[in-house]
N, C-alpha and C positions, 0 to 999 in steps of 0.2 A: 689303455696300454697293451701292447702286444708282447706275447711271451712264446718262446719255442720250446716244445717238449719232444724228447726222444725217448720212446717207450718200446720195450721188448716184452712180448707176451706169448703164451702158448697159443698155437693156432687152433682155434675153436670157432665154429660158425657164429656164436653169439658174442664173442669178445669185443668186436668192433662196435656193435650196437650198445653194449654196456658202457664203453668209453665215451661214446657220443652222448648217450643219455645223461651220464654223470656231468659232463661238461655243460650241457644245456640246463640241467637242474641247478647247477651252481652258478649260473649266470654268465657263462663264457660262450663266445661265438667262435666256432672253428672257421678260420679264414683261409687256411691252406693245409693240405694233407698229402703225404707221400707214404705209400705202404709197400713193403717188400716181404715176400714169403721166403724164408730161409729154413729149409728142412721142416721141422715141426714147430717152428716159431715164426712169429710175425713181428716185423719191426715197423713202427709207425713214427714218422716225423711230422708233427703238426704244429701249426701256429694258432694260438687262441687270442682273442681280444676281449678285454673286460676292464672295468674300473676296480674290480676286486683283486685281492692279493692272490698270487699264484699258489701259495701254500694251501689255500682252501681247496683248490682243485687237486693238487698233488696228494694231499693227505687222503682224499677220497679215492683216487685212482690206485693208491697203494693197497687199499682194502680189497680190491678185486683179486680173487684167488688166482687167476691165470696170469696176472702181471708179474713178470720176472724182474724187470729193472726199469727205473725211470731216471732220466738225466735232465 
């Protein structure tokens, strides 16, 4: 099943790596991604695919210190 996530985070060099690592460790495959830099924040729109529930991924992404908002 595919899910779309809209995420806003502080712009730091390591934040994208952390998001992708968490997605991979939780069993999700990123199939599409769009990133925009807006002032000191980064906005990511990405699609993930997995048989697992989306709540598993979202709960882990919310724990990242630099993540401001997830939709």
